[in-house]
C-alpha positions in Angstrom: -7.0 69.1 36.5 -8.5 65.7 35.5 -7.9 62.7 37.7 -5.2 60.3 36.6 -6.3 56.7 35.5 -5.2 55.1 38.8 -7.2 57.6 40.9 -10.3 57.1 38.7 -9.9 53.3 39.1 -9.6 53.7 42.9 -12.7 56.0 43.0 -14.7 53.5 40.8 -13.9 50.6 43.1 -14.6 52.6 46.2 -18.0 53.8 44.8 -18.9 50.2 43.8 -18.1 48.9 47.3 -20.1 51.7 48.9 -23.0 51.1 46.6 -22.9 47.3 47.1 -22.7 47.7 50.9 -25.6 50.0 50.8 -27.7 47.6 48.7 -26.9 44.7 51.0 -27.8 46.8 54.1 -31.1 47.9 52.4 -32.0 44.4 51.6 -31.5 43.3 55.2 -33.6 46.2 56.6 -36.4 45.5 54.1 -36.7 42.0 55.3 -36.7 43.1 59.0 -40.4 44.3 59.0 -41.8 40.7 58.7 -39.5 39.3 61.4 -39.8 41.4 64.6 -37.3 40.1 67.1 -38.6 39.7 70.7 -36.7 41.8 73.1 -35.6 38.8 75.3 -34.0 36.9 72.4 -30.7 37.0 70.4 -31.2 37.7 66.7 -29.7 35.3 64.2 -29.5 36.9 60.7 -29.6 34.1 58.1 -28.8 34.7 54.4 -30.0 32.2 51.8 -30.5 32.1 48.1 -33.9 30.3 47.8 -36.9 31.9 46.2 -40.4 30.9 45.1 -41.9 27.9 46.8 -38.5 27.0 48.4 -38.4 30.4 50.1 -41.8 29.5 51.8 -40.2 26.3 53.1 -37.2 28.3 54.5 -39.5 30.7 56.2 -41.4 27.8 57.8 -38.2 26.2 59.1 -37.2 29.4 60.7 -40.6 29.8 62.3 -40.6 26.3 63.6 -37.1 26.9 65.1 -38.2 30.2 66.7 -41.2 28.4 68.3 -39.1 25.5 69.5 -37.0 27.5 72.0 -36.9 30.9 73.7 -33.2 32.0 73.4 -32.7 32.8 69.7 -34.8 34.3 66.9 -33.8 33.5 63.3 -34.5 36.2 60.7 -34.1 34.7 57.2 -33.0 37.1 54.5 -33.4 36.0 50.8 -30.4 36.9 48.7 -31.5 35.6 45.3 -29.6 36.0 42.1 -25.9 35.9 41.4 -22.8 37.1 43.3 -23.8 35.9 46.7 -20.1 35.6 47.5 -19.6 39.3 46.6 -22.5 40.4 48.7 -21.1 38.3 51.6 -17.6 39.9 51.4 -19.1 43.3 51.1 -21.0 42.7 54.3 -17.7 41.6 55.9 -16.0 44.7 54.6 -18.8 46.8 56.1 -18.4 45.1 59.4 -22.0 43.7 59.4 -21.9 40.0 58.2 -24.8 37.7 58.6 -24.7 35.2 61.4 -25.3 32.3 59.1 -25.0 31.8 55.3 -26.1 29.0 53.0 -24.0 28.5 49.9 -24.0 26.0 47.0 -20.6 26.8 45.4 -17.3 25.0 46.1 -15.8 27.9 48.1 -15.6 26.5 51.6 -11.9 25.9 51.5 -11.2 29.3 49.9 -13.2 31.0 52.6 -11.8 28.9 55.4 -8.3 29.4 54.2 -8.8 33.2 54.2 -10.4 33.1 57.7 -13.7 34.4 56.4 -15.7 31.6 58.0 -15.4 29.7 61.3 -14.4 26.1 61.7 -17.1 24.4 63.8 -14.7 23.7 66.6 -14.8 27.4 67.4 -18.6 27.3 68.0 -19.2 23.7 69.1 -17.4 21.4 71.7 -14.9 18.8 70.6 -17.4 16.1 71.6 -20.2 17.6 69.5 -17.9 17.9 66.5 -16.8 14.3 66.8 -20.4 13.1 67.1 -21.4 15.2 64.1 -18.6 13.7 62.0 -19.9 10.2 62.8 -23.5 11.2 62.3 -23.1 12.6 58.8 -23.1 10.6 55.6 -19.5 10.2 54.2 -20.5 12.4 51.2 -21.9 15.1 53.4 -18.8 15.1 55.6 -16.5 15.4 52.6 -18.4 18.5 51.3 -17.5 20.6 54.4 -14.1 19.2 55.5 -11.0 21.2 54.9 -7.6 20.2 56.3 -9.3 17.9 58.8 -11.7 20.4 60.2 -15.5 20.8 59.6 -16.2 24.3 58.3 -20.0 23.9 58.0 -22.9 21.5 57.8 -24.7 20.5 54.6 -28.5 20.9 54.9 -29.1 18.8 51.8 -27.3 16.7 49.2 -27.5 16.7 45.4 -26.8 13.3 43.9 -26.8 12.3 40.2 -28.3 9.1 38.9 -29.6 7.8 35.5 -33.2 8.4 34.7 -34.6 6.2 31.9 -37.7 6.3 29.8 -39.0 2.8 30.2 -41.7 3.3 27.7 -39.1 4.3 25.1 -36.8 1.4 26.0 -39.8 -1.0 25.6 -40.3 0.1 22.0 -36.8 -1.1 21.2 -36.9 -4.2 23.4 -34.2 -2.8 25.7 -33.7 -3.0 29.5 -32.3 -0.3 31.8 -28.5 -0.2 31.7 -26.6 -2.0 34.4 -23.1 -1.6 32.9 -21.3 0.8 30.7 -21.6 -1.7 27.9 -25.4 -1.8 28.3 -25.5 2.0 28.1 -23.5 2.0 24.9 -25.8 -0.7 23.5 -28.8 1.5 24.2 -27.2 4.4 22.5 -26.3 2.5 19.4 -29.6 0.7 19.1 -31.8 3.8 19.3 -29.4 6.0 17.3 -27.2 3.8 15.0 -24.0 5.5 14.2 -23.3 6.6 10.6 -26.8 7.9 9.8 -26.7 10.6 7.1 -29.8 12.5 8.4 -30.0 14.4 11.7 -31.1 12.2 14.6 -34.6 12.8 16.1 -33.6 11.0 19.4 -30.6 9.5 21.1 -30.4 6.6 23.5 -27.8 8.5 25.5 -25.3 11.3 25.1 -22.7 12.1 27.8 -22.7 15.7 29.2 -19.2 17.1 29.4 -19.9 18.7 32.7 -20.5 15.2 34.3 -16.9 14.1 34.0 -16.9 14.8 37.7 -19.5 12.0 38.1 -18.0 9.5 35.6 -14.5 9.8 37.0 -15.2 8.0 40.3 -17.4 5.5 38.5 -14.4 4.5 36.4 -12.3 4.2 39.6 -10.5 7.5 39.2 -9.9 10.4 41.6 -9.2 14.0 40.6 -7.1 14.9 43.6 -4.7 13.2 46.1 -5.4 14.9 49.4 -2.5 13.3 51.2 0.0 14.5 48.6 -1.9 17.7 47.8 -1.6 16.9 44.2 -4.0 17.1 41.2 -4.3 13.6 39.6 -6.1 14.1 36.3 -3.6 11.8 34.6 -4.5 8.7 36.7 -5.9 5.9 34.6 -9.5 6.1 35.9 -10.0 9.7 34.8 -8.4 9.2 31.4 -10.5 6.1 30.7 -13.6 7.9 31.8 -12.9 10.8 29.5 -12.0 8.5 26.6 -15.4 6.8 27.0 -17.2 10.1 27.0 -15.2 11.1 23.9 -16.2 7.8 22.2 -19.6 9.3 21.7 -18.0 12.2 19.7 -16.4 9.5 17.6 -19.7 7.7 17.0 -21.8 10.7 16.1 -19.5 13.6 15.4 -19.0 16.8 17.4 -21.4 18.7 15.2 -24.3 16.3 15.8 -23.8 16.3 19.5 -23.7 20.1 19.5 -26.8 20.3 17.3 -28.7 17.9 19.5 -27.7 19.6 22.7 -28.7 23.0 21.3 -32.1 21.5 20.6 -32.4 20.6 24.3 -32.0 24.2 25.1 -34.8 25.2 22.8 -37.4 23.1 24.8 -40.0 25.3 26.4 -39.3 26.4 29.9 -37.3 23.8 31.9 -38.8 20.8 30.2 -36.9 17.6 31.0 -35.6 16.2 27.7 -36.9 12.7 28.6 -40.5 14.2 28.4 -39.9 15.0 24.8 -38.7 11.5 23.9 -35.3 13.0 22.9 -33.4 10.5 25.0 -34.0 7.1 26.5 -31.5 7.8 29.3 -30.4 11.0 31.0 -28.2 11.8 34.0 -29.8 14.2 36.5 -30.5 15.0 40.1 -33.2 14.0 42.6 -35.3 17.1 41.9 -36.5 15.5 38.6 -38.6 13.0 40.6 -41.2 15.7 41.2 -41.0 16.8 37.6 -41.7 13.3 36.4 -44.7 12.9 38.7 -46.1 16.2 37.6 -45.6 15.2 33.9 -47.4 11.9 34.4 -50.2 13.6 36.2 -50.6 16.0 33.3 -50.7 13.1 30.9 -53.3 11.3 32.9 -55.5 14.4 33.2 -55.4 14.8 29.4 -56.3 11.2 28.8 -52.9 10.4 27.3 -50.9 7.2 27.7 -48.8 7.7 30.8 -45.0 7.4 30.1 -43.2 5.1 32.6 -39.8 6.1 34.0 -37.2 4.7 36.3 -34.0 5.7 38.0 -30.8 3.7 38.7 -27.2 4.3 39.9 -24.6 5.2 37.3 -23.6 2.0 35.7 -19.9 1.1 35.8 -17.3 -0.7 33.7 -16.0 -4.1 35.0 -13.2 -2.6 37.0 -15.1 0.5 38.1 -16.9 1.4 41.3 -20.5 0.7 42.3 -22.8 3.4 43.6 -20.1 6.0 42.7 -20.4 9.5 41.4 -20.3 13.2 42.2 -22.1 14.9 45.1 -22.7 18.5 45.8 -25.2 20.3 48.0 -26.1 23.4 50.1 -23.9 24.2 53.0 -24.4 26.2 56.2 -21.3 28.3 57.2 -20.8 30.8 60.0 -19.0 34.0 59.0 -16.1 35.2 61.2 -17.4 38.3 62.9 -20.9 36.9 63.3 -22.7 38.5 66.3 -24.5 35.3 67.3 -22.5 32.3 66.3 -24.1 30.1 69.0 -27.6 30.9 67.7 -26.4 30.0 64.1 -25.0 26.7 65.4 -28.3 25.9 67.1 -30.3 26.7 63.9 -28.0 24.5 61.8 -28.6 21.6 64.1 -32.3 22.1 64.0 -32.5 22.3 60.2 -30.1 19.4 59.5 -31.4 17.2 62.3 -28.3 16.8 64.5 -28.5 16.1 68.2 -32.1 15.1 68.6 -33.7 17.1 65.8 -34.0 14.3 63.4 -37.8 14.4 63.3 -37.8 18.1 62.5 -35.3 17.6 59.8 -37.3 14.8 58.2 -40.3 17.1 58.0 -38.1 19.8 56.3 -36.6 17.3 53.8 -40.0 16.0 52.8 -41.3 19.5 52.3 -38.4 20.5 50.1 -37.8 17.2 48.4 -34.3 17.3 49.7 -31.8 14.5 50.5 -31.0 14.4 54.2 -27.4 14.4 55.3 -27.7 11.6 57.8 -29.1 8.1 57.9 -30.8 8.9 61.2 -32.9 11.5 59.5 -33.7 9.1 56.7 -34.9 6.5 59.3 -37.5 8.9 60.7 -41.2 7.8 60.1 -42.1 10.9 58.2 -39.2 10.4 55.7 -39.9 6.7 55.4 -43.5 7.4 54.6 -42.3 9.8 51.9 -40.0 7.1 50.4 -42.8 4.5 50.4 -44.9 6.9 48.5 -42.1 7.9 46.1 -39.8 4.9 45.6 -37.8 6.6 42.8 -36.4 8.8 45.5 -35.0 5.8 47.3 -32.2 5.4 44.7 -30.8 8.8 45.6 -31.0 8.0 49.3 -29.1 4.8 48.8 -26.4 6.7 46.8 -26.2 9.4 49.5 -25.1 6.7 52.0 -22.4 5.4 49.7 -18.7 6.1 50.5 -18.0 6.4 46.7 -19.7 9.8 46.2 -17.2 12.6 45.9 -17.5 16.4 45.7 -15.2 18.8 43.8 -12.1 18.7 46.0 -12.4 20.9 49.1 -9.2 22.9 48.6 -8.3 26.5 47.9 -8.9 27.2 44.2 -11.7 24.7 43.9 -13.9 26.9 41.7 -11.1 27.1 39.1 -10.5 23.4 39.5 -14.2 22.7 38.9 -14.5 24.9 35.8 -11.2 23.9 34.3 -12.1 20.2 34.4 -15.5 20.8 32.8 -13.9 23.0 30.1 -11.4 20.2 29.4 -14.1 17.6 28.9 -16.1 20.1 26.7 -13.0 20.8 24.6 -12.3 17.1 24.1 -15.9 16.2 23.2 -16.3 19.2 20.8 -12.9 19.0 19.0 -13.1 18.7 15.3 -9.9 16.7 15.2 -9.3 13.6 17.3 -8.1 15.0 20.7 -4.9 13.9 22.4 -6.4 13.2 25.7 -3.2 12.4 27.5 -1.6 15.7 26.5 -4.8 17.6 27.4 -5.0 16.0 30.9 -1.3 16.7 31.5 -1.6 20.3 30.6 -4.7 20.9 32.6 -3.2 19.1 35.6 -0.2 21.4 35.5 -2.4 24.5 35.2 -4.7 23.5 38.0 -1.8 22.5 40.3 -0.2 25.9 39.8 -3.4 27.7 40.5 -4.2 25.8 43.8 -0.6 26.2 45.0 -0.9 29.9 44.4 -4.2 29.9 46.2 -2.8 28.1 49.2 0.1 30.6 49.5 -2.3 33.5 49.7 -3.5 34.7 53.1 
């Protein structure tokens, strides 16, 4: 007799779970051969998502930690690709979670709310937690704080700023933008609105995903933590979105879509500034290395070397200075970890807390990563790096600002993040003039309903 649909569904899910658990277990065992644990040490299994050159750096950090003490032995396990969260929950289901996990998605509140990860006060003393809170940059602290408790430690921050092609600006007699009005002037000078032919370049075009950065710049906040309320309709957010949509009004949704599609057709991961497609682009600190490699390539070819610069996001007159959106990579300790004390020790070593600032500075320089504390920035090794690479200093200054905000650390944050970005994309790509107030109100209601539901789930 054939199985009924519900039984087939159950069997399919069970088989998928068993297969996934088996793959996770196999991946852990395959990595074990290169990391033999001394018999007198406690093993710390560390999952991460880095590959390529970054994986080499991760392996080096683990080796340096293992050589620095004789109690723990970290075994890094690369889990590249998608669905790291699924692999993690499969390991929990199978009763064999890692001792430490590094994530870059806004899931800390969801996992903490469900009890899947440990708050730090379960592995560290109250005095240590208090010192850590004071030691971290405000932006780093916000990334891992849920309902007043730290649920992890960032090992590096990602900050957005404006890169500008100084050589291109010079051709038009323009200076780097210091205000929103300056940025609009650059856009209209290099790509005058109303042109009948497709544009070859633009001064600047907002990216709909970066509403998260522009909101705080315009003085807005997406969430009121005290009231536990979504606040998309506050004036700062609405004005920021209206400013972004003004570029749709200047150039038309079709032109913006066409030009953005052209960015995607660039070979490899070529930075659009290198192709003279824009004068100004928002991006993260990792582009500093790309710029230096590009300039070196021009020099080796005997070509004129393009000059670039980077500045904080410019603000309107009533906006916020040094404001924007921060994200980063965060260490968390799964509930059920076999060696949480070893995981905590490795977190401190990597991030630089409690006397490990010099080691963390070495790690940050190797990876081109933004440290999570001013005390790491102040180390001689990192200061030497900044002196050699002054463009990176802009990102360090922004990391220390108290106006850098992550996606709210609340249950339902991934939905919140995606819904806000889709709202901005819809507004900027609408064929008809969008009703921004109505769009914000509808999205606010939908997001509030989702996070209220997420909070009610155990």
